[in-house]
C-alpha positions in Angstrom: -124.5 63.6 92.1 -122.1 63.2 90.2 -122.8 65.4 88.3 -122.5 68.7 90.7 -119.0 67.2 91.7 -118.0 66.8 87.8 -119.5 70.4 86.8 -117.7 71.9 89.5 -114.2 70.9 88.1 -111.8 73.9 86.5 -112.8 72.3 83.0 -116.2 73.5 83.3 -115.2 77.0 85.2 -116.0 79.3 81.8 -118.5 77.3 80.5 -122.0 78.4 80.8 -124.6 76.1 82.5 -126.4 74.8 79.0 -123.2 74.1 77.6 -121.4 72.0 80.8 -124.5 70.3 80.7 -123.3 69.3 77.1 -119.4 68.8 77.8 -120.6 66.6 80.9 -123.1 64.2 78.7 -120.3 63.9 75.9 -117.8 62.0 78.9 -118.1 58.8 78.7 -118.5 57.3 82.2 -115.6 54.6 83.9 -115.9 52.5 87.1 -112.9 51.3 88.6 -112.7 48.7 91.3 -110.2 49.6 93.7 -106.5 48.3 92.8 -107.1 49.1 89.0 -105.3 51.1 87.2 -106.5 53.7 84.3 -102.9 53.9 83.0 -99.8 53.3 83.3 -95.9 55.8 83.6 -95.0 55.8 79.9 -98.2 55.2 78.0 -99.4 57.2 75.6 -102.4 60.1 76.5 -105.0 60.7 75.3 -107.2 61.0 77.6 -108.1 63.7 80.6 -110.1 62.2 83.6 -112.1 64.0 86.8 -113.4 62.4 89.4 -117.7 61.7 90.0 -116.4 59.4 93.5 -113.8 57.4 94.7 -110.4 58.2 95.4 -107.5 58.3 92.1 -103.4 58.3 93.5 -100.3 59.2 91.3 -97.5 57.1 91.2 -94.3 56.9 89.7 -91.6 53.7 90.0 -88.2 54.2 90.0 -86.0 51.2 88.1 -85.8 49.2 91.2 -89.5 48.7 91.9 -89.9 51.4 94.5 -93.0 53.7 94.3 -93.1 57.2 95.1 -96.7 59.1 95.1 -97.1 62.1 94.1 -101.0 62.9 94.8 -104.0 61.9 96.1 -107.1 63.2 94.1 -110.3 62.6 94.9 -114.4 63.9 93.9 -114.2 67.0 91.6 -110.7 66.6 90.6 -108.7 66.3 87.1 -105.9 64.1 86.2 -104.3 63.4 82.6 -104.6 66.8 81.3 -101.0 67.4 81.5 -101.2 65.1 78.1 -103.4 67.5 76.3 -100.8 70.2 75.9 -97.5 68.2 75.7 -98.7 64.9 74.1 -96.3 62.1 74.9 -95.8 59.5 76.9 -97.9 59.4 80.7 -95.1 60.9 83.3 -97.5 58.6 86.5 -99.6 55.4 86.7 -103.2 56.2 88.0 -104.7 54.0 90.4 -107.6 53.7 91.8 -107.3 53.5 95.8 -111.0 53.3 96.3 -113.8 52.0 94.2 -114.3 55.3 91.9 -116.6 56.5 89.3 -114.4 58.3 86.5 -115.3 60.3 83.3 -113.2 60.9 80.5 -113.1 63.1 77.4 -110.5 62.4 74.4 -107.7 64.9 73.3 -109.8 65.3 70.1 -113.0 66.4 71.9 -111.3 68.9 74.3 -109.8 70.9 71.5 -112.6 71.3 69.7 -114.2 72.3 73.3 -111.3 75.0 73.5 -111.9 76.1 70.4 -115.1 77.2 71.3 -115.0 78.3 75.3 -110.9 79.9 75.0 -111.2 80.5 78.1 -111.4 76.9 79.3 -107.3 76.9 78.5 -107.2 79.3 81.0 -109.0 77.3 84.1 -107.4 74.4 82.9 -103.9 76.3 83.1 -104.4 77.3 86.5 -105.2 74.2 88.2 -101.9 72.5 86.7 -99.9 76.0 88.3 -101.2 74.8 91.1 -100.4 71.1 90.1 -96.9 72.3 90.0 -96.8 74.7 93.2 -97.9 71.5 95.2 -95.0 69.8 93.7 -92.5 71.8 94.1 -93.8 72.3 97.4 -93.5 68.5 98.0 -89.8 68.5 96.6 -88.8 71.2 99.2 -90.4 69.1 102.1 -88.1 66.0 101.2 -85.1 68.6 101.4 -85.9 70.5 104.3 -88.4 69.1 106.6 -88.5 65.9 109.0 -90.4 63.1 108.5 -92.5 63.9 111.2 -93.4 67.6 109.5 -93.9 65.4 106.3 -96.6 63.4 107.9 -98.5 66.0 109.3 -98.3 67.9 106.0 -99.9 65.4 104.5 -102.5 64.8 106.7 -103.9 68.5 106.7 -103.2 68.1 102.5 -105.5 65.1 102.9 -108.1 66.6 104.7 -109.0 69.3 103.0 -109.8 66.8 100.6 -111.4 63.8 102.0 -112.0 65.3 106.0 -115.4 65.3 107.8 -116.5 66.5 110.7 -116.5 64.2 113.6 -117.7 64.2 117.6 -114.0 65.0 118.7 -112.0 66.2 115.4 -111.8 65.7 111.5 -111.7 62.2 110.1 -110.2 61.8 106.9 -110.9 58.7 105.6 -107.6 58.4 103.1 -108.7 55.2 102.1 -104.4 54.4 101.9 -102.3 51.6 102.9 -99.6 52.0 105.2 -97.3 51.2 102.2 -98.6 53.9 100.3 -99.2 57.0 103.3 -95.4 55.8 103.7 -95.3 56.6 99.7 -96.7 59.7 100.2 -94.5 61.4 102.3 -91.5 59.7 100.9 -89.8 57.9 103.6 -90.6 54.1 104.7 -93.4 52.4 106.6 -91.6 52.0 110.1 -90.5 55.9 109.7 -94.0 57.1 109.0 -96.0 54.5 111.6 -93.2 55.6 114.1 -94.5 59.1 113.2 -98.1 58.6 113.5 -98.0 56.7 116.7 -95.9 59.5 118.3 -99.2 62.2 117.3 -101.1 59.8 118.6 -99.6 59.0 121.7 -99.5 63.2 121.4 -103.2 63.9 121.4 -102.9 64.9 118.2 -104.8 62.0 116.0 -106.7 59.0 116.2 -105.9 56.5 113.8 -109.0 54.2 112.7 -107.2 51.5 109.6 -107.5 53.4 106.6 -108.9 56.9 108.3 -107.2 59.1 111.4 -109.3 61.6 112.9 -106.9 65.0 113.4 -108.3 66.3 117.4 -105.6 69.1 117.6 -105.0 70.6 113.9 -103.0 73.9 115.5 -100.3 71.4 116.5 -100.4 69.9 113.4 -100.0 72.6 111.6 -97.7 73.9 113.9 -95.3 71.0 113.2 -96.1 70.5 109.9 -94.5 74.0 109.1 
């Protein structure tokens, strides 16, 4: 059920169960097919979204048309909250990479809840801080880590969100195309495919379309450092 997934989001962490359910029922459900954008970079932002099911990518596009993926989010995670604390244009485009169910909350509704439950703001800020920390780590990786190291780290990060036990490892259904995975790593598709092929030849991973089975977590973790 989406209820349990959505209620695990930081937005609800400081609210008692009765109030959490009331807030949840006030949120507008939204179904999004793969490839459909929730909002685009540069648009005014006045909504926060919680993912009930599916996956959403956050990306930015350069002036020459190249796209960089900032992150891929899954059930129970939020996005769009930055505009609630710093009203202004959206800093990224949010697009479904798998059929998704979202729940949206307007700025006015959230402010009303923050006034009634001030502790909610603390949890929202903690969520923003974690995202900022991941962004800083990604920037450092672009400077200091080689492409295979970044690929290993991306696979491990995706596994924490989407990994499910398999007979011989951890299956990660990321739902990303080869191009999207390359954008997430910040490298060319050819270079990322070469790294994945090398991992597969070493027996660390097995590729299965828009999924990968992690067979040797220890080796991947060492390669990601």
